[in-house]
N, C-alpha and C positions, 0 to 999 in steps of 0.2 A: 695856896695854888688852886687845891678843890676846890674852894668856891669860884672861882674865875672858870673851871670848867664847867660847875654846875649852871650858870648863868648864862653862857656865851650864846649869842642868836645863830639863825641860819646862815651860811654862807652865799655868796653872791650864785655861785654855782647850783646849789639847793634851791633857791628860791627860783634860778631859772627853769630848772626840771620841775618845778612843782606848777609854775605857768604853760609852761609845755604842756603839761597832763591835764591841767583842767581846758585849756584850750580843744586840746583835742576832744576832750569829752564834752565839749560846747558843741563842737562842729558836729560830731557825731550823732549829740541829742538837736540838735539844730537841721540835720537830713532826715532822722527819723520821722519828725515830728510832721517836717514839709510832705513827706511821703504819705505818712497817716493822714493830714488833710487832704492831699490829692486822691489817695484812696477813697475817703469819705466823700467828695465831692462826686466822683466817680460812682460812688455806690446810689449819690442820692438821683443822679441824673438817671441811671439803670432802674431805679427805685419809681421815679416818675414815667419814664416808659412805660413801665411794665403796668401804670395804673389808668394810661392811657391807652394799650391795649388791652386792657381787662373792660375799661369801660365800652370801647369798640365792640368787644363780642358781645356784651350781655345785648345792648343796642341791638346787634344783628339778629342775637336768639331771641328777644323778646318780641320783634319781626317775625320772624321764619316762624315761632309757635303760635303765633297770631294770624296766619296766610289762612286767608278761605278762598274757594273756588266761584271768584267772581269777578268776569270779565270787566275792562275798562273800554271807556272811547277815549280813544288817541285821534287828536285834530275833527272831531264831531264823529269819527266813524267808529263803531261797536267792534271791539277784537273779540274772536272765539276762545282764544287763549287763558288762561288765569294766571298760568307764570309762565315768563320768559325769561332765557338765560342762555348763556355764551358767548361768544365774540360779540360785541356788539360796534357800533359805530360810534357812539358817546363817549367808549371805554379805550383806553389806550390798550386792556388786555379783554378779561369776562366783566360782563357786566348779570344782573340779575332783577328784575321787576316784577312786580305782585300786588296784590291787593292783600291788607292787614286789618284787623278786626281790633275791637278792644283801644281804640284813641276814644279817650277820657272825655266827654262833654256831658257834663252834668247838668241833669234835671233838662237836657237837648235845649240851654240855653243859648249856646252857639247855632247861626246858619250853617249847621252841616252835621251829616251822622258821624258814628262813630267808626268808621271805615276811612280808611287811607289809602290813597297808591301808594308806595314806595319803589324804589330803585338804588341798586347800588353801582359804583364804577369806580376806575381808576384813571385820576387824571393828575399830569404832571407831579407822579410819586405821592399822590396823595390819594387815601377813601374815601370817597364822597359818599354821602346820602340824600338823595335827591326825593323829594315830596310834595306835594301839595294840598291845599286845604279840601280840597274834592276829586272824588275817586274820576269824574268825567269831568276833567277841564275842558273849556272852552278853548276854540281855535285861537291862538296868539298868546295863552296863558305860559308865560314864565314860570316853571315850578323852584321851589327854596333849595339852595343846597348847602349843606352841614357837611363841614371837613371833620370826619370821625380819626383819622389818623395820619401824618404823616412820616417819610420816610420808607413808603412801601415800594418794593421792587417789582412785584410782580402780584396780582390778583387772578385766583382761578376758582371755576364755579362748577361742580360736578352733581348729577343728578341719580338719584337712584330708581331705575322702573324696575317693578316683577316684571318677566318675561311672561307671555302665556304661554303655560303649558310648564314652565320651569319649575323646578321646587322650590319650596319658601327659603331653603338653606343658601342658595345662589344668589349672589349678588351681579346683578348689571348697571354700571356706572356710567352714565352717558354725560359729554361733555358738554352738549346742545340738549335744550328744551325748549319746547313750542308747547303746550298742551291745554286740552279743555278740562283737566283734571288735574287735580296737585300730585308730582311725584310722591312717592314713600318717605325719601329723605333727600336732603339737601345738605352738601359738603363743600365749604368755603374753603380752600387752602392760599394763605398770606404769607408771602415774604415780604419779612423784613428789615431793614439794616441791623437792626441790636438786636434783634431774636431769630433771624433766619426763617425758616418754614416752619409755618404751622397752620396745621389741618384740625379743623372742629365739623363736624359731622349732627346734623339737628334732623329732625323727624318731624313730620309734619302733622296737619290734623287730619291729612287720607286716613292714618291708621285706625286713627278714632271712628272716623267714618264708616270704615269696612268693618272695625267691632261691631259695630250698632246695628250695622244692618245684615 
């Protein structure tokens, strides 16, 4: 009798309970794994969006830090302004246009200078960089367009201009600019669907020129 008790197997009820427990563990593990996979996908998407944003800001920073006080011809007419910014006809929000130096031309092998006319604008929720091969473009020339960032809800530009006679510590940010000299600094406010409002301020080469003089 004792040997029979030691060798008996599981009852049907015990097997059903064990199956139910394993099923519950499997369902919970599957749900947890699914949530982890979804969270990882969202994290990868956010990281990819962050990389695009950082790349766009680096391109903008490179252009603004190399801005030079050089007017350009538009449709054959020489302009007095070296930087134009604010609400533009070609942008759904603000825009900015200027000439930058440092456009690499090794040993002047290409039929152009190292200067480049660039502009930034917002169209159809896309932040675009507009540029050409020559600073003074001929009439009818169509500039090239590069999309830097998508999902942009707003694009605003502000310009820091030192007021005549005002203390150095006082800031005066203007929403529009059209001058024959570069502003002290430029602020860009980019509002994206993924990261909200982002403000970046860039000091132009005008400060270096002032220090040299």
